[in-house]
C-alpha positions as CSV (number, residue, x, y, z in Angstrom):
1,M,0.0,0.0,0.0
2,T,1.4,3.4,-1.0
3,R,1.7,5.9,1.8
4,V,0.5,9.4,1.1
5,S,2.1,12.0,3.4
6,E,0.4,15.2,4.6
7,Q,2.9,17.2,2.7
8,S,2.0,15.5,-0.6
9,S,-1.7,16.1,0.0
10,F,-0.9,19.8,0.7
11,H,1.0,20.2,-2.5
12,A,-1.7,18.5,-4.5
13,I,-4.4,20.7,-3.1
14,N,-2.3,23.8,-3.5
15,H,-1.6,22.9,-7.2
16,A,-5.3,22.2,-7.9
17,V,-6.5,25.4,-6.3
18,G,-3.8,27.5,-8.0
19,K,-4.5,26.1,-11.4
20,T,-8.3,26.7,-11.0
21,K,-7.7,30.2,-9.7
22,S,-5.4,30.9,-12.7
23,R,-8.0,29.8,-15.2
24,L,-10.7,31.9,-13.4
25,E,-8.4,35.0,-13.4
26,D,-7.8,34.6,-17.1
27,L,-11.5,34.4,-17.8
28,Q,-12.2,37.4,-15.6
29,L,-9.6,39.4,-17.4
30,K,-11.1,38.4,-20.8
31,G,-14.5,39.3,-19.4
32,S,-13.3,42.8,-18.4
33,N,-12.1,43.8,-21.9
34,L,-14.0,41.1,-24.0
35,K,-10.7,40.1,-25.7
36,R,-10.1,36.5,-26.4
37,V,-6.4,37.0,-27.1
38,Q,-4.5,38.4,-24.1
39,K,-1.1,37.1,-24.8
40,P,0.7,35.3,-27.7
41,S,0.2,31.9,-26.2
42,D,-3.6,32.3,-26.4
43,D,-3.5,32.1,-30.2
44,P,0.0,32.2,-31.8
45,I,-1.2,32.3,-35.4
46,G,-3.9,34.9,-34.6
47,N,-1.4,37.0,-32.7
48,T,0.8,37.1,-35.8
49,E,-2.1,38.4,-37.8
50,L,-2.9,41.0,-35.1
51,L,0.7,42.3,-35.1
52,S,0.5,42.7,-38.9
53,I,-2.8,44.5,-38.7
54,R,-1.6,46.9,-36.0
55,S,1.6,47.6,-38.0
56,Q,-0.6,48.4,-41.0
57,D,-2.8,50.7,-38.9
58,V,0.2,52.6,-37.7
59,D,1.4,53.1,-41.3
60,N,-2.1,54.2,-42.3
61,E,-2.1,56.8,-39.5
62,Q,1.2,58.2,-40.9
63,Y,-0.2,58.2,-44.5
64,G,-3.2,60.1,-43.2
65,R,-0.9,62.8,-41.8
66,N,1.1,62.8,-45.1
67,I,-2.2,63.3,-47.0
68,S,-3.2,66.3,-44.8
69,F,0.1,67.9,-45.4
70,A,0.1,67.2,-49.1
71,K,-3.4,68.6,-49.6
72,A,-2.5,71.8,-47.7
73,Q,0.7,72.3,-49.7
74,L,-1.1,71.7,-53.1
75,A,-4.0,73.9,-52.2
76,F,-1.6,76.7,-51.3
77,T,0.3,76.2,-54.5
78,E,-2.9,76.1,-56.6
79,N,-4.1,79.3,-55.0
80,A,-0.8,81.0,-56.0
81,V,-1.0,79.7,-59.6
82,E,-4.6,80.9,-59.8
83,E,-3.6,84.4,-58.8
84,L,-0.7,84.2,-61.2
85,T,-3.1,83.3,-64.0
86,N,-5.4,86.2,-63.2
87,I,-2.5,88.7,-63.2
88,L,-1.2,87.3,-66.5
89,S,-4.7,87.5,-68.0
90,K,-4.8,91.2,-67.0
91,A,-1.4,91.8,-68.6
92,K,-2.5,90.1,-71.8
93,E,-5.7,92.2,-71.9
94,L,-3.6,95.4,-71.6
95,A,-1.3,94.1,-74.3
96,I,-4.2,93.4,-76.7
97,G,-5.5,96.9,-76.1
98,Q,-2.1,98.6,-76.7
99,S,-1.0,96.5,-79.7
100,S,-2.6,98.8,-82.3
101,N,-1.6,102.2,-83.4
102,F,-4.6,103.8,-81.9
103,Y,-2.9,105.0,-78.7
104,D,0.0,107.4,-78.3
105,A,3.2,107.2,-76.3
106,D,1.8,109.1,-73.3
107,I,-1.1,106.6,-72.8
108,R,1.3,103.6,-73.3
109,K,3.6,105.0,-70.6
110,S,0.6,105.2,-68.2
111,V,-0.3,101.6,-69.0
112,A,3.3,100.7,-68.4
113,K,2.9,101.8,-64.8
114,E,0.1,99.4,-64.4
115,V,2.1,96.6,-66.0
116,E,4.9,97.3,-63.7
117,Q,2.6,96.7,-60.7
118,L,1.5,93.5,-62.2
119,K,5.1,92.4,-62.6
120,K,5.8,93.2,-58.9
121,Q,2.7,91.1,-57.9
122,M,4.0,88.2,-59.9
123,I,7.4,88.4,-58.3
124,S,5.7,88.5,-54.9
125,I,3.7,85.3,-55.8
126,G,6.9,83.7,-57.0
127,N,8.5,84.4,-53.6
128,R,5.5,83.2,-51.6
129,R,6.2,81.0,-48.6
130,M,4.3,78.4,-46.7
131,G,5.6,78.6,-43.2
132,N,9.3,79.6,-43.6
133,K,9.8,77.8,-46.9
134,Y,9.5,79.2,-50.4
135,I,7.1,77.0,-52.4
136,F,8.7,77.6,-55.8
137,A,12.3,77.4,-54.9
138,G,12.7,73.6,-55.3
139,Y,15.2,72.2,-52.8
140,K,16.6,75.7,-52.1
141,N,13.4,76.4,-50.2
142,L,15.1,78.7,-47.7
143,T,16.4,81.0,-50.5
144,K,14.2,83.6,-52.3
145,P,13.6,82.1,-55.8
146,F,13.2,85.3,-57.7
147,D,15.1,88.6,-57.5
148,E,13.6,92.0,-58.3
149,N,14.3,91.5,-62.0
150,G,12.4,88.2,-62.2
151,K,15.6,86.1,-62.5
152,F,15.1,82.6,-61.1
153,L,17.5,81.6,-58.4
154,G,16.1,78.3,-57.3
155,D,16.5,74.8,-58.7
156,E,14.4,72.4,-60.7
157,K,13.9,69.7,-58.0
158,T,10.5,68.8,-56.6
159,T,9.4,67.1,-53.4
160,S,7.3,63.9,-53.3
161,I,5.6,62.3,-50.4
162,E,4.2,58.8,-49.8
163,V,0.4,58.9,-49.3
164,S,-0.2,55.1,-49.4
165,K,1.9,52.0,-49.7
166,D,4.6,52.6,-52.4
167,F,2.5,55.5,-53.9
168,F,4.3,58.8,-54.0
169,V,2.9,62.1,-55.3
170,P,4.7,65.4,-56.0
171,I,3.6,68.1,-53.5
172,S,5.8,71.0,-54.8
173,F,6.4,72.6,-58.1
174,S,9.6,74.3,-58.9
175,G,9.6,77.9,-60.3
176,K,11.4,76.5,-63.3
177,E,8.3,74.3,-64.0
178,V,5.7,77.0,-63.3
179,F,7.2,80.2,-64.6
180,F,9.0,78.9,-67.7
181,P,6.9,77.9,-70.6
182,D,7.7,74.7,-72.4
183,G,9.7,75.1,-75.6
184,E,10.3,78.8,-75.0
185,T,12.3,80.3,-77.9
186,T,15.1,82.7,-77.1
187,L,15.8,86.0,-78.8
188,A,18.4,84.3,-80.9
189,D,15.7,81.9,-82.2
190,R,13.4,84.8,-83.1
191,A,16.2,86.9,-84.7
192,P,16.2,87.3,-88.5
193,K,18.3,84.7,-90.3
194,L,21.1,85.6,-92.6
195,P,20.0,85.3,-96.2
196,P,21.4,82.3,-98.1
197,T,24.1,82.8,-100.6
198,P,22.4,84.3,-103.7
199,T,22.7,82.6,-107.0
200,I,21.9,83.5,-110.6
201,D,21.1,80.6,-112.8
202,G,22.6,78.3,-110.3
203,E,25.8,80.3,-109.9
204,E,26.8,82.2,-106.9
205,V,27.1,86.0,-107.1
206,K,30.3,87.8,-106.4
207,E,31.6,87.7,-102.8
208,Q,31.4,91.5,-102.5
209,E,27.6,91.5,-103.2
210,F,27.1,88.7,-100.7
211,E,29.0,90.6,-98.0
212,V,26.8,93.7,-98.6
213,N,23.7,91.5,-98.0
214,R,25.3,90.0,-94.9
215,S,26.1,93.4,-93.4
216,L,22.5,94.6,-94.0
217,A,21.1,91.6,-92.2
218,S,23.5,91.9,-89.3
219,E,22.5,95.5,-88.7
220,S,18.8,94.5,-88.0
221,E,19.8,91.3,-86.0
222,P,19.5,91.7,-82.2
223,K,22.3,90.4,-80.0
224,P,21.9,86.8,-79.2
225,N,20.5,85.9,-75.8
226,N,20.4,82.2,-75.1
227,A,19.0,82.6,-71.6
228,Q,15.4,81.3,-71.4
229,R,13.0,83.9,-70.2
230,N,10.1,83.3,-67.8
231,I,6.7,84.8,-67.6
232,I,7.8,87.6,-65.3
233,Q,10.4,88.7,-67.8
234,H,7.8,88.5,-70.6
235,V,5.7,91.0,-68.6
236,Q,8.8,93.1,-68.1
237,A,9.3,93.0,-71.9
238,L,5.7,94.2,-72.3
239,E,6.4,97.1,-69.9
240,D,9.6,98.0,-71.8
241,A,7.7,98.0,-75.1
242,L,5.0,100.3,-73.7
243,N,7.6,102.7,-72.4
244,T,9.3,102.8,-75.8
245,N,6.0,103.1,-77.6
246,N,6.6,100.0,-79.8
247,P,3.4,98.4,-80.9
248,E,5.2,95.9,-83.0
249,I,7.0,94.3,-80.0
250,I,3.6,94.3,-78.1
251,Q,2.0,92.4,-81.0
252,G,4.9,89.9,-81.0
253,L,4.4,89.3,-77.2
254,L,0.8,88.3,-77.6
255,P,1.5,84.7,-78.7
256,V,4.2,84.5,-76.0
257,L,1.6,85.5,-73.3
258,D,-0.8,82.9,-74.8
259,K,1.9,80.3,-74.3
260,D,2.4,81.4,-70.8
261,M,-1.3,81.1,-70.1
262,D,-1.4,77.6,-71.5
263,K,1.5,76.7,-69.2
264,L,-0.3,77.9,-66.1
265,V,-3.5,76.1,-67.1
266,Q,-1.4,72.9,-67.5
267,I,0.0,73.4,-64.0
268,R,-3.4,73.9,-62.5
269,T,-4.6,70.7,-64.3
270,T,-1.7,68.8,-62.9
271,I,-2.4,70.0,-59.4
272,G,-6.1,69.1,-59.7
273,S,-5.3,65.6,-60.9
274,T,-2.8,65.1,-58.1
275,I,-5.3,66.2,-55.5
276,N,-7.8,63.7,-57.0
277,S,-5.2,60.9,-56.7
278,I,-4.6,61.9,-53.0
279,D,-8.4,61.8,-52.3
280,N,-8.6,58.3,-53.9
281,A,-5.6,57.2,-51.7
282,F,-7.4,58.5,-48.6
283,E,-10.6,56.7,-49.5
284,N,-8.6,53.4,-49.9
285,I,-6.9,54.0,-46.5
286,E,-10.3,54.5,-44.8
287,K,-11.7,51.3,-46.5
288,T,-8.6,49.4,-45.3
289,K,-9.1,50.6,-41.8
290,L,-12.6,49.3,-41.7
291,L,-11.6,45.9,-43.1
292,N,-8.7,45.6,-40.7
293,A,-11.0,46.5,-37.8
294,E,-13.5,43.8,-38.8
295,Y,-10.7,41.2,-39.3
296,K,-9.1,42.2,-36.0
297,S,-12.4,41.8,-34.2
298,K,-12.9,38.3,-35.5
299,I,-9.4,37.3,-34.3
300,E,-9.2,38.8,-30.8
301,D,-12.8,39.5,-29.7
302,A,-14.3,37.0,-27.4
303,D,-17.7,35.2,-27.7
304,V,-19.6,36.9,-24.9
305,A,-22.0,34.0,-24.3
306,E,-19.3,31.4,-24.4
307,L,-17.0,33.5,-22.2
308,F,-19.5,34.0,-19.4
309,T,-20.5,30.4,-19.5
310,D,-16.9,29.3,-19.0
311,L,-16.6,31.9,-16.3
312,T,-19.6,30.5,-14.4
313,R,-18.3,27.0,-14.8
314,Q,-14.9,27.9,-13.6
315,Q,-16.3,29.6,-10.5
316,S,-18.2,26.5,-9.7
317,T,-15.1,24.4,-10.2
318,L,-13.2,26.6,-7.8
319,E,-15.9,26.4,-5.1
320,A,-15.9,22.6,-5.5
321,T,-12.1,22.5,-5.2
322,Y,-12.2,24.6,-2.0
323,K,-14.8,22.2,-0.5
324,A,-12.9,19.1,-1.4
325,S,-9.7,20.6,0.0
326,A,-11.4,21.6,3.2
327,Q,-12.7,18.1,3.8
328,L,-9.2,16.6,3.1
329,M,-7.3,19.0,5.3
330,N,-9.7,18.7,8.2
331,K,-8.8,15.0,8.8
332,S,-7.5,14.3,12.3
333,L,-5.3,11.4,13.7
334,M,-8.4,9.8,15.1
335,D,-10.0,9.6,11.6
336,F,-7.0,7.6,10.4
337,M,-7.1,5.2,13.4
338,R,-10.7,4.1,12.8
């Protein structure tokens, strides 16, 4: 017959009570927050999925902050381009009115004063800042991009930001991109070309006659200027033409101003399409949040009915364990001698 000591009985009772209390405490904790998964050992596979979902939620929160910043930056830029469009439209209107020979020099000088103010407004817009950073300066966003003559001092680089997983959108536009029209021709491109070597019946004329033609052409040819001009400098050219009472130059600037307008419209279209892309990304993020919340609930939320049934059962088990332990521990020496 195996002898069972009092110490062995005590350890068995202590283990049974402790195990039952541990299960009850675990159920009570789950009942307090209605979460089935409290620690990785509760559901190792489900815990891995939960960690992945939480990581994705953290990323989505950052994407949301990126989206807010991007929309603010683009809206600020769009407002600046809209003002620039309105000013250029006014300059073009004045150019159309002064391109004929109807007005005299005094009136054109008066109009030149108004054009000068338009030019200053354009420079002010070109040097506009959001916070302490210039929006049209590229990466040199702490340096004023345009001087008082409209010369561009920034660079061509633009900033992009991630608004969803692996989806980057540009949130800045360099002054080179906004203020310089595509395919702008220089003064050298618009200068009169030298006449070809004249021929008579397929034979070249004498060199002396050709030199006379070359000298006549060179007298009317402006000095080459290969620097590309921006829309501020085009308005400056309009102001100069008005001050010098030169309707021919004003007429020549009309298609240039049209090209400038087309460029600004193109920029506004690009900004609008970028904002639409950001809005779509935001909607996708919100949908992902809802799906993640639903999936997360399926993994970690407890079945309330099952949880409280188990809790009641475990409480009954603990009470039964206490009663059995009390009966066993209350045995005296006389009970064993019977």
